[in-house]
GUMI-862219 format. One record per residue: residue in three letters; x, y, z of N, C-alpha, C in turn. Coordinates in pm, whole numbers, plus 50000, padded with zeros to 5 digits. Layout:
AlaXYZXYZXYZ...
END
This chain:
Met387627202126365387607210626479388567218826490Gln388847232126532390157243826628389557238126721Arg390467236326812390157238527006390567249826984Pro389597253027106389367269027122390447274527274Ser391107287127265392247288727321392107286527429Thr393097285527499393357281227659394307291027740Thr394387303627581395317312927690394607318127787Ser395777323527864395277324428024394827336828020Pro393837344028093393367359728057394367363028183Leu394557355228276395797365328390397297362528327Leu397287364428165398277372428113398367390128103Ser396967390828139397087408928132397287414428272Leu397927404128373397897412728536399267419328468Pro398957425928598400207439228560401437425628574Gly402457429628530404277424528522404517408728471Ala403127404028420402867392928373403987389628227Val404737376428230405637374628130405227362828085Pro404577363527978404407346227913405387340727933Ala404767325727936405357311327925406017307427828Glu406507300227802407517296027651407277279427626Gly407517272127564407667262127529406167251527576Arg406557243627651405407234127705404437241527770Asp404437253927837403907265927922403497272427853Glu403377271827772402897284627657401567286427689Gly401157298427709399447301927751399157305127900Val400417307027964400657308628117401297317028146Ala401267329328261402697333628301403987328528355Ala404707328328278405927324528340406387331128473His406267341028471406537347528633405787365228639Tyr405157369328732404917379928706405237394028777Gly406847395528732408197404528763409047403728899Asp408977392128933409257390029069409627375129117Leu410727364429022410657346129065411057347829194Phe411757354529284412077349829386410667354229513Arg410547367229483409307369829560408417357629549Glu407597354129420406947343329363407097333029470Gln408477329029445408817314429524408907312329668Arg409097328829749408677324429912407267327129917Ala406577335129848404917334429892404557319429872Leu404947315429760404247298429762404697290729885Ala406507294529906406687281630067406107288230148Asp405857300930150404827304630278402947301130268Gly402617297730183401327293530137400757304830123Arg400877313930062400507327529997400307323029858Gly398947328129795399177329729686398187318429613Phe398237315429448398017306329358399187308529237Val399007299729218399827294829070398187291328892Asp398257295728821397987291528700398187284528666Leu397267273928616397877264628555396927256428456Ser396317270428422394977268728346395427261228170His396537262528159396887257627997397187237828083Arg396837233728133396957219328142395877218728077Gly395397204928020394787197028026393247193428102Val392237192128128391257185428214390387177228149Val390367161328224389667151628152388927146228277Thr387887143428218386787132728352386867121528278Val386247111528387385487099028377384257097428431Ser382937096928382381787089828455381167077928446Gly380397080828524379857064128482379657055228592Gly378907045528595379077035428709380277026728727Asp381147025428638382137017728615383577025528599Arg383017038128611384267044228636385337043328688Leu385397039828783387007030028851386847017628864Ser386247013228835387066996528797386946995428666Trp386967002728576387507006128429388797008628438Leu389047021928495390357029228524391317018028624His390667010028680391606999728740392416992328665Leu391606987428523391736980328428393156985528361Leu393157000028329393737006428264395037011428328Leu394777014228412395657025528492396907023028625Thr398017022828623399187020028730398747015528908Gln397277026428909397307026429024395687021029057His396027019429171394697007929232393337017129262Met392397011129183391657025129166390397021329225Thr389797002229214388587001529266387667005129393Glu389197010529545388467017229636389127031029697Leu389467035629582389867050729555388497055829619Pro388967062829793387937072229843387467082829793Val386097087329780385977097429749386607111429802Gly387387116429669388127130329711389277133129776Arg389627119129762391857114929767392257114629683Ala393377121029656393717127929493394717112829535Thr395047110929395395897096929361397347108529252Glu397947099929248398297100729049398627086528979Ala398887083028841398667074128772399247077328644Leu399337061728585400127067628470399257056928368Ile399967058028258399327046728138400347045528074Leu401347031328069402347026028002402187018227898Ser403277021127806402987012127695403046995927724Ala402776993027641403066975127639404756965927676His405856980327632406726973927730407066984227818Gly406076988527894406496994028012406867009328063His407017015127893407237027327915406307041427945Ile406657053127956405247059428046405207070827916Glu403317066527876402777069627840402217088227840His401207084927948400437096728029400677094428136Ala400327107628210400717104928416399577119328383Leu398807113228475397777116128545397417122528655Ser396977133728727396477138228847395427140528894Leu394617128028942393557122128979392787128829097Val391267125229109390507126029234389087123629182Asp388197116629267387117109029214386247119929331Asp384987126029273383997135029370383007130329408Gly382817115129353381447106829401380667097529294Glu380837105929141379747109829076380687109428912Thr382477115628948382967118628834384537116328894Val385687112128791386827114128782387217121528752Trp387807131228738388497143628776390607142228741Ala391027149928625392047145228631392507159828508His393747163028551394727173528510396187167128429Val396247164828325397187157528247398437171628168Glu399537164428140400327177828071399257188427959Pro399737201627910399127209527818399067196427681Gly398387200127579398617191427492398287178327481Thr398297165927568398257154527565396937152027571Gln395947157227591394297148627654393877146627513Asp394127149527411393827145227285393907128927276Ala395077129527244396327114627272395297104427407Leu395427109427480394497105127617393087098427615Ile392517106227597390847110227572390867094727412Ala391807098527356391387083527219391957075427250Tyr393157072927335393387054127395391887051327467Leu391797060327584390667056027672389717052527581Glu388877061927500387997060127403387677043127342Ser389047041027300389447026127241389297013527326Met389557017127440389087010527532388167010227621Lys386857012727586385677018927659384786998727619Phe384816997127581384186985427530382336985627582Phe382146978627678380946972827730380876982327855Tyr381896986827889382026998728006380817001728020Arg380627006428135379567021428148380367035028237Val380907039728080381867053928100381247064328026Glu381707076428059381877084727976383057093127982Val383797098127853385357102127861384697116127815Ala385637123627864385187137427845386467147827856Asp386497157727702387437163127767386907178027790Arg386807185227940386687194127952387877205028001Thr388637207827964389657222227948389087230727906Asp388537228827812387757248327777386617251227854Glu386107242227948385537242128094386117246228176Phe386997243328197388047247028309389107245128350Ala389537253428413391067256328493391647251228605Val392697248928580393147243428719394237256528773Val393977254128876394607261028981395197255929131His397027258729104397077252129267397267264029361Leu396967259129448397417265229592398077258129713Pro399157266229714400357259029791400127253229938Ala400797238229997400437234430099400647249630225Gly399797249730317399577260130435398117270530380Ser397867269030248397247283430190395967276030268Ile395177292830352393987290030441392777299630312Ala393137299230217392197302530062391087294230083Glu390507298130058389067288830032388637282429867Ala388047271929832387687267229744386367271629672Pro386137282629558384657285329538383927276329546Glu381957279929493381527273329473381817269729396Gly381337256629295381417250029157382947249229141Ala383747245929229385477233129195384907229329269Val385757214629197386537205829222388047208229316Val387977196929370389677200429460390097186029494Arg391577191429466392327177629421393627183629591Glu393377175929682394387177529839395627165229836Thr396477173929852397767168129812399087168829929Pro400417162029973400777169230030401557185930027Gln401637186829878402477196329793400987208929788Gly399957206929821398827218829852397597210829742Arg396817222629703395477216029658395507224929503Asp394797220029408394767220029282392907217329269Leu392627232729203391567235029184390977232429039Phe389917224429017389597223128880388097235128922Leu388337248928867388217256828851386967261228723Pro386067264828745385307269728633386237280128526Arg386237279728442387197286728305386387302928343Arg385587302428358384577315228329384797321828463Asp385417320628604385767320928687386957324628733Leu387987324428602389147325528632389897338028709Glu389467347928670389897361528662389337369828799Ala388177363628860387467365528976387927360529080Tyr388467345229093389277339129156390597345529204Ala391697348629063392837357129136392587369829169Ala391817378129159391107394629203390967390729328Ala390647378329370389987378429548391397373329615Asn392127363029566392897354329577394577356529585Gly394977368229517396647367529547397157365829642Pro398727366329635399737371929498399637361929373Ala399697361729251399407356729145401087352229180Ala401157333229113403177330129112403107321628926Gly404067328928897403777314728779404987310128760Val404657301028646404937282628658406767281728682Leu407407295328660408707292728724409047292428800Ala408217301728930408067296529106407697281029121Tyr406807277929051405757261829091407487255329016Glu407627257928911408547243228893410127247828972Ala410127256729009411367257629105411307244629227Leu410357251129257409667245429416409437226829399Arg409197225329233408957212329190410327204629222Val411277208729124412657204629093412917204929279Glu413097213029346413477207529496412557198829543Ala411307199429531410797187629599411047169629509His411987170229389412407161529325411207154429216Arg410337157629242408997153929150409087153029014Pro408787141528999408867142628816407527151428731Arg407927150128607407257158828541407367150528360Leu406037146628335405917138828243406557150428105Gly407527145628030408217149027903409117156927919Phe409197161528104410607168428115411737157128168Glu411167151628219412237138728306411627122028246Thr411337131228173410627115628071411327117927950Asp411257106327868411387104427735410657093127653His411127086027551410187081227506410397060927565Arg411197058627665411877050427692411797048227848Thr411357058427892411417056028085410407052528097Ile411027044628207409987035728282410057040828469Pro408667038328495408617047328617409567039328740His410547029528781411307027928799412017043028895Glu412787047028732413747053028707413597069928738Ile412577070828745412357083628835411257089028935Gly411927075729001410707070429188409107077029215Leu408627066029024407117068729085406607051729098Ile407487046829153406887032529233406237038329339Gly405107032429390404637038129501403637051429525Ser403897063029492403047073729477402307067529294Ala402537065429187401907062729107402047050529043Val402397042029098402487027729055402207017129145His400877014629147400767000329282400866986429243Leu402086983429339402766969829315402076954529295Gln400576960029392399436948629450398446948629380Lys398526954729230397876947029091398286945828982Gly397966938328938398116938528751397036941028690Cys396786936728588396056937028500396066951928437Tyr397266955928377397576967628309398696963728243Arg398416971928105399336977128016400606977328087Gly401686967028075403296974928081403666964328188Gln402686960328272402696957728422403836943728402Glu403946940428284405206927928321406446935828381Thr406786944628232408186955328239407956958828466Val407106966828481407506967228634407786958328664Ala407126947328720407396934828778408726932028836Arg409556932728635410476926028634411736937228672Val411126944028647412576954628701412606957628873His411206957928905411236959529049412016948029138Asn411596938829046412006926529104413526924329105Leu414556925029007415406926928940416366939129034Gly415456952829044416076963629099416966971029041Lys417376967028927417906975728784417486981528724Pro416676997428717416676996628614417717007028551Pro417257008428439418487015828331419317030328378Arg418617035428437418507049428479418157054528591Arg418117063428658417927067328772417907083728757Leu417017088328823416617103928844418067110928974Val418457124628930419317123029069418877141529084Phe419077145729200419347162429190420067166229178Leu420427178629103421557187729112421767198529203His423077205429257423277217529292424567222629196Leu423777229029153424987236128983425427245829090Asp426557252529024427547263829020426747271929026Gly426347281429083426127290429059426767310429045Ser427997304328994428807316428931428537317428744Glu427617304428729427167306528587425817311828537Val426217320828431425137331628442423387323428394His423897312428305422947304128213422847293828287Leu421527287028309421147271728334421727265528228Pro421807251528222421817239128117420637239628080Gly420207237027999418747237027901418317221227951His416867216527909416757207327910417467203227796Gly417797187627821418297176427711420157178327727Ala420987188327807421977194827843422797179627866Pro423707174727780424007163727830425307166628013Val425397153528074425797149128151426987140528172Arg428217148428219429557139428221429757142128360Leu431147132228395431707131728460432487144928551Ala432647153428603433717167128619435127161428566Ala435617149628616436657142828568437167140028442Asp436367143828372436527138328223436107153728174Gly436047164628178435577173228070434847176028046Asp434677187027926433317186027889434067180027735Glu434957172227711434857158627631434747147927649Gly434667145727746434317130327822432567122527819Arg432387112327845431307100127801430537106527843Gln429047112827755427887115927793427547105327896Leu427027112328031426297097128083424907097228114Gly424167112428058423027111628139422597125328034Phe421667130828111420847144528033420197154728115Val420287167728169419917175028204418047172328196Thr417557172428261415907171228297415147186228287Thr415307190028395414367204928442415817216728543Ser416047226428504417017232228599415977248928632Ala416207252128686415507264428776416527266828883Arg416397285528889417107291329037415697293929163His416487290829250415917285029327415917299429460His414657306329532414977314629567416507313229746Glu416407300729752417227298629836418467288629815Leu417877280129763419427267629682419757271529604Gly419807287529546420647288929390420107285229283Pro420917279029138421007272429073420607254929066Ile419837253729067419727235029087419107226928997Ala419027214228937418337207728865417727192828903Leu417307187628818416767170028808417727168828657Ala418647155228713418677149628564418517134428583Leu418397129028481418207113328433419827108628424Val420467101428478421957094428481421767080628471Lys423227071328414422667058328380422947052328553Arg422067043928586422717035128733423687037128767Asn424737032628691426197031628747427007045028795Val426427057028785427597067628805427137066828925Pro428537070828987429027064829151428307076829193Val427387075229351426587086329366427457095429438Asp428737093829487429437102329495430297115429404Ala429977112929244430587118929178430317132329117Glu431607143529124430777155629058430527152528900Leu430037164428888429147163428759429517175528649Leu429407173928520429077184828445427737181928407Ala426777193028444425557198828368426427205728217Gly426307202328092426227212128051427937214328062Asn428147230928076429917231328049429687235028272Thr428017230528306428777239128417428507226828565Ala429447231328664430327221128773428297213728807Ala428407199428882427187202128955427547189229056Ala427487194329182427597184029261426127173329325Gln425577163329302424487152029318423947150129450Glu422617151629474422127141329552421027135529524Thr421177121129581420587108829540419367113129555Val418107110629451416537104329449416027093129436Val417097086829302416407075029252418037063329302Glu417477054929434418707047729417419097039629326Pro420987041729329421667031529204421187011029169
END
């Protein structure tokens, strides 16, 4: 059966320009990227993330069962406390990233657009005799992000996930337009992404590829609990943590502002001293235009790249800041 469309009705708002690629279905911006960023930085407005997948796990065994599958400690997760978790391959590579909260009866998670089907298939295959029910709620609930400092109230019927970066609302999809009318201004995903890059927060499918392990992108501690075992890929996590030598590391880049075009996802990263014919040392994962910092990016580079080295991101000069220590 074909999935009903999750194209956002907020694309009908004045000035809305549709996003492309993985963020298709919501607005890239509403006519003024920097104004939207400044509003979010000041704790005003909201971001429509209704293209993200919404998955719930209910039942009396939900926390103990998820504890066996996820990288996060789940058995004693307090009601209402937000957390993050991963599902790894047997070799420790990141397969899924979940943004979670438990409301006392149900664990709510939002995930990257289009990944919920594969996630649910894996969870269903692991149910065995546990008292759990897994459901895709994407067609019923939309994710809305409120920035840190926002005084907007969560409407009745919404589940709230509060983090230092702000609040994520699991909002009944039928209420999305009414919520937008009462809680503007709306900001597009380009503004949200620029602030994410500034905060060095990795995103599945952008800062990850098929061989990324959590250590490379700074997820040890936030999404990976080191005092638990019994999950797929745990042996790799423990080995790399004890040796302290992940193959690659995430870096933050200040890009040359004189360039018109930003380096795209996958653009090669090289030493500036070697020029654009030098050996590739990594790749750009996300680039953005920031309202204060100018053009910025995140990139994955080899661990042994000197932390003070001047780099080229594509053809753009870049100065790096350390996110993950080599």
